N, C-alpha and C positions, 0 to 999 in steps of 0.2 A: 253560564256567564261568569266570567272570572269577576272577582269584587275589585271595585276601584280603590287603587292605592291612594296613599295621602299626596304623593307626589303628582300623581294624575289628575287629582281633584284641585293641586295649586295650580297646574299647568291649564286647565279648564277655567279657572276663576281669572287668571292673569293673563292669557293668551290675548285678549283684546288691547290690555294694555300694553305688551310687549310690543304687538305689531304696530300701536300707534307711537311708540317710541322708536322703533326702527323706521318708519316713515317719517318721523321728526327728524330723525339724524340724518335723512336723505336731504332734507331741508337745509340743516345745518350745514351738512359738508358741502352742498351747493353753494351755499353763501361764503363759505371759507374759499373755494376755490375760484368761483367767480368774482368774489370781491365785489359784492352788490352792495355790501352795507355803506350807508351815506356818513355815517359818524363813529367815531373812536366809541362812544357809549355803546352802540348798536354791535361793534366787533365784539366788546368786552361781554356782552350778554350773550352772544352766539357762542363765543369760547366758553362761557360758563355752563350754556345749555349743553354742550358737547361733553363736558366734565361729568355734569348730573345724569346725561342718559348713560354714559360709560359706567358710573357708579351703579344705576339700577340695573343694569345687565349683568354687573357683578353680583350685586345682591340676589338677583333673580337665581342666577347661575348657582350660587352658595346655598340658598333655600334648597333647590330641587335636589343637589347634590346631597345635602345633609337628609333629606327625607327619601332618598334613594336606599333599599334594601341592599342592593349590589352596587356600591359607589364605584367600582372599577371597571363594571359592564356600562355603566352610565356614562361614563367618561369615554369610553370607546364607541359606544352608539350615539353620542353627540358632539362630534367634531366640530361643526359648524358653530355651535353655542361657545365653546372654548376656546376657537380662533376668533370670535367676536369679541371676546374680553382681553385676549392677549394681544389681538393687534386690531385697534380701535377702527381703522378703516373698513374693515370685513364686517362689522356689526350689522350695516343693511341686510345681510342675508339673513338674517332673522326675519325679515318681513316675508319670508318663503313660509313661513307658518300659517301666513294668510290663505294658501289655499285649500286647506281642508276646510276653514270657515265658509270660503266661496261655493261651494260644491256640497255642503251638507246636506241640503234639501233636495237633491238629485234622487231619482229613482235607483234602488239598489242595483238593477241590471246594467246600469248606465254607469256606475259609480267609478270603475277603474278607469276606462277610457277617458271620462270627463276628468277624473282626477289629474292624468297623467297629461291630458291637452292643457288644463289650467296651472299644472305645475311648470310645465315647459314655457307657456305663454308668460307667466310672471316671471321665473327665472331670466327669460330673455330680455324682457324689458328693463329689469332691475341690473342685469349684467352690463346692457349696452349703456345705460346711465352711468353706471358707477365707473366705469372702464373710460367712457368719453370725459368724466370728470377727472378721473385718474391721469389721462393721457394729457390733457389739457395742464394739468398742475406740473407734470414732469417735463412737458415739451415747451412750455410758454418761457419764451426768452432765451432757450437755449441757441447757440451757434448753429447756423444753417437748418434752424426747424422751419417746416412747413405751416406751423400752425398761428392763425393769426385771431383765432376766437373761438368760442364754443361751437359755432356753428361747423367749423372745421373739423372739429373733434368728434363731433357727433356724425358728421358723414363719414369719417374715417371708421368709426366704431360700426356703422352700420353695413360697410363694404366688406370690412374684416370679418364681422360676425357671419356673415352670408358665403364667406369665401370666394367673394368675388376678385377682391383685391386691384384696383386700378392702379394703383404705384403713384398716383398724384400727392398721396400725404403719407410719409413713412416715418417712423420712429430714428431720432438721431441720439438719445440718450438710453442709458441702461435702465433707468427705471421705466422708460416709453417702451423698450423693446420686452420688458417683463410684461407690461401690460399686453402689449401686442400677443405675447407667446399666451397669455391667458385666454384671450379672446379668441386666438386662433384654435388653441384646442377646445373651447367651449362651442365654436361655431361647427368644427367638424362634428363634435357629439350632438349637437341640435340636429343637423343634417341628416347624420344615421338615424335618430330617434324618428325624426318625421319620415323617412324612407321606410323605417321599420314598422312604424305605425301604421302607413298606409298599406305596405304589403299584409300586415295582420288583417287589415279591414277587407281587402281583397280576398284573401283564403277564406275567412269565415263567411264571405257572401258566397264565393265558391261552393263551400261546403254546405251552406243553407241549400242552396239551388240542387246540389247533388244529393242530398238527403231526400229534398222534395220529390225529385226525379226518381229515386229507388221506392220511396210511398206511392207514388204515382203507378210506376211498375207492378208494384205487389198488390194494389187494389185491381189493376187491369188484369192480371193474372187470377186474382179470386172471382172478378166478375166472368171470365172466361171460362172457368173452371163451373162456375154455378150454372152459366148458360149452358153448357155441354150436360150438366147433369138433367137440367129441365129438359134438353131436346132427346135424352135418354128415357125420361121418364115419359114424356108425351109418347114417344116411339114405342115403349112398353105398353103404356096403356091403348094405344091403337091396335097393337097386336093381338090384346087381352079382349078388346072389342070384337075385332073381326073374329076371334074365335068364339067369341060368345054367340055372334050371329051365325056361324057355321052349326054351332052346337044347335040352336033353335031351328034352324031350316031342316 
């Protein structure tokens, strides 16, 4: 077993805190977009919390980068973390780190499929929530918009991510189209993953049945061989007994 590095130890200790900060940003971003803060004071607190959360992500990334033995490899293998600090609206993607914590107690034989299922489920809810907020933020008040509230944005996100696309709500701004493109690409990937996972499960079940059938055939062949050998042994003993009787007579 490879020794635990200082960066991995830091990540284990701070992972719950970073997940909490990512989820807190979801709430802050929702308040900013939905404009549900009742007073200017609450608005200022929300804006201050947004800056504080961003600073925490920057500090966490800087510490992990400093603790890495191969810093360029760390940058290449952690693109979401870098995007989270360079483009603040993408910071909630760090909440995806919650997936390994949710399934850590599962049995090892079920870990891979469970990890994928939890990861996709978490990603789906997170992306739909973020894209619906971003879509509302981009489309609200635009000339010719079909959006009248967050319910419309959430409905649009649901039909878009599932590639249904009724066409009753569509983007009219450049930012809205960019959000729609992101969500459509994600929807195609989600459906492809679901189909691939289902196909893999069916193939695994068929392989299990086929292996069981082959094992049964081998056992039947072995039993047939043993029965044939017993018959031959019984016939031989019968012949020897008949020969002994003739000799005594």
